[in-house]
Every structure is written in structure tokens, then in C-alpha cells.
N, C-alpha and C positions, 0 to 999 in steps of 0.2 A: 909547434906541433900542428896548430891550426893551418899555418901556411903550407906545411907539407901535405896535409889533407886536401887543401884547395888545389895544389899542384897535381896531385894524383887524380882528382876529379877532372881537371882540365885535360890531362893526358888521356883519360878515358874518353872524354868528349871528342878530342882530336882524332883518336883512333876510330871512334864510331863514325865520324864524318868521312874519314879516309875509306873505311870499309863500304860505306854507302855510295861513295863516288866510284869505287873500283868494282863493285858487284851490283848486279841487278837483283834487287830484293823485293820486287813487287809481286813475285810469285806467291801463291797462297795454297793452303791445304785444301780448302773447299774445291778449288778447281781440280786438284788431284783426285778427290773423291768423285766429282762429276765425270771426269774422264774415265775412271774405272767403271762407273755405272753405265755410261754410254757404250763402252767396249763390251760389257756383259750383255746389254740389249742387242747390240749388233751380232754378237756371237750366238745369242738365243735365236735370232732370225735365221742365221746360217744353219744352225743345228736343226731347226724345224724343217727348213727347206730340203736338207739332205737326209731327213729321217734319222739323224744320229749316226749315219754311216761314214763318219770322217776317217776312221781307221782304214776303211776300204777305199774311199774316194781319193785319198792321198797317194795310193799305190798304183804302179803301172798295171798290175794284174787286173785291178778293177776297171781302170780306164780303157784297157784293150777289150774288155768284155762288154762294154756298153757302146751305144751308137755315137757317131761323131756329133750328131745333133744334141744328144744328151750331154756330152762333154762341153759343147759350146754353151748350152744353157747353164750348166753348173758354173763355168768360169765367168760368164756374164753376170750371174747373180752375185757370186762372191766378190767380183770387182765393184759392182754397184753398192753392195752392202758395205764393203771396206771403205769406199770413197765417202759414202754418207756418214759412216761412223767417224771417220777421220775429220771430215768437215765440221760435224756437230761438236766434236771434242775441241777442235781448234777455235771455233767461234766462241764457245762458252768459256774456254780458257782465256782468250783475249779479253772478253768482256769483264770477267772477274778480275783479271790483272789490272785493267784500266781503272776499274772501280777501286781497287785497293790503292793504286798509285795516287789517284785523286784524293782519296780519303786521308792519306798520309803526306800529301803535298810533295810527292816524289815525281821526278821526270819519267816519262814513259819511253819516248823515242830519243835516246841519247847514244853516245858512243859505246857505252857498255852493253846496251840492248842490241845494238848492231853487231858487236863482236859475238855476243851470245848466239844470235840467230845464224851468223855465218858459220861459227864452229859447230852448230847443231845441224844446219842444213846440208853441209857438204857430205857427212857420213850418211844422212838420210837420203839424199839424192842418189849417191852411189849405190846404196842398198836397194832403193826403189828400182833403179835400172837393172841391177843384178837379179832381183826377184822377177822382173819382167822377162829377162833372158832365161831364167829357170822355167818359167811357165811356157815360154816359146818352145823350149826343147823338151818339155814334158816332164821335168823333174819337180813335180808338184810336192813330193814328199819333203823337199828341202826348203820350201818357201817359208813355212812357219819358223824353223830354226834360224833362217837367214834374217827374217824381219826382227826377231828378238835380238839377235847379235848386233845388227847394224843400229837398231834403236838404242840398245845399251851403250854402244860405242859413241853414238851421238850425244846421249845424256852425259856420259863421262867426259867427253871432249868439251862440252859446254859448261861443265860444272865449275870450272875455274873462274867463270864470270857470274856465278850466282851462288846460292847457299849450298852448304856442304851436303845436305840431304840428297840432292840430285845425284851426286857422285855415287852414293851408296845404292840408290835406285838403279843407276846405270850398271853398276857391278852386278847387282841381282839379276837384271835382265840378261846380261852377258852369260852369267852362270846358267841361267835357265835355258838360254839358247843352245849352249854347249850340251847341257843335259838332254835336251830334246833330240839331239842327233843320235843319242844312244837308243831312243825309242821311236824310230822312224815309223810314221803312220799314225802317231798320236800327237802330232804337232798342234792340232786344234786345242787340245786340253792344256798344253803348255802355253799356248797363245792366250787362252782365257785367264790362266794364272798370272802371266806376265803383264798383259795390257789391262786386265780387269782387277783382279784381287791385289796385285802389288801396288797399283796406283791408289786403290782405296786405303790400303794399310799405310802407305806413305802419307797420303793426305790426312788421315786421322792422327798419325804420330806428329806430323808437322803442325797441325792445327793446335793440338793440346800442349805441345812443347814450346811453340813459338808465337802463337796468335791468341790463345785463349785469355792471356793476361793483358792484351792490348785493347 
């Protein structure tokens, strides 16, 4: 009986080692929470700059009623705000991931990490180009749904190389992106839910279910 128990323990250990080698497990809940908070800060800045008129600024009727100079200012501010928000989120996420990897003596830049990034970056790159084309042609109302959809697809596509929770976050983003197409003109609020609150909720759940005991 003792031998059987030992064999089971060995099998569990082997399985754990295989999972660690096949999946990138250095992601953490704290980074998810920080990403969500940064997204909310960026959204707050955009909200204040536009005086809360997102339902109007996303529609053609509003954009044709204001001057070309005003449109240019809006687009420029939104682009700068989005780039700063993204850069801050990526930097903090990388730093926290490296910190966790070093703490647990795990590799950072290995084959699994490269596959994770490749599978995530392809949908993100395509989505980014697609959104730029939407902006170029004046379809601002579709930008928020498109960002949520492509981001969700990127997370889902990369989830096979990391922990399961990322897959469900990706599915949630996809559903939210599809839902936002039913309420055109209110994409900003869906964006806040998707990039802000969903990340915070995911981070809290992941932290208390996977990290709090370690």
C-alpha cells in the first residue's frame, strides 16, 4: 500500500513537471489587477477630455458636426492615451512576471514563452492594423468592439500555452465585443468593462485561487 502511494506521488510530480515545461505559468493575478487599474485610469483621462460625450464622439453624425481640427485633436489624444495605457500595462506586467519567475526559479524566456507571445501577437497585430483602417475610413463606432474581439481572440489563442484562466478571460472579452456591436456608440463603456473591470476580476480570482497559498 505504501509503495502504491509513493508511485501515485511520483506520477503527480511527473505530471506537474510536464505541465510546467509545457505551459508558461509565471503570469500572476497581481499583474491582472494592475492592468485593469491602469486601463481605468486611461479611460478616466479620455472621459474627462471628451467631457463624457463618448456616445456622440463615436458616431458619424457628431464627427461631421465638428471641425476637422477638433476631430484631429480627439484622435490624437485618444491615440496617445491608448499608447501610454498599453505601454504602462505591458511594462508592469513584464516586471511582475519576471519577479514571479525568479521567485519560483522558473525560466522566463524559453520556448513556451516564445510560443505564447507569437500566438498572442498575431491576432493583436492584425486587430491593430484593422482598427487603424477603421479610423482611417471614419468608422470610429466599430473601433471599441474590434479591439475587444481581437484582444479576446489573442488571449484565447495563447491560452493553450499558459494557465486555463486566460482562456475564460478571452472568451469573456469576445462575448463583450460582440455585445458592444449591438449598442453602437457606447463602445467606450464596454471597453472600460473589458479592459478594466474584467482584468481586475480575473486578477483577484486568480490570486486567491492559485497564489494566496504559495
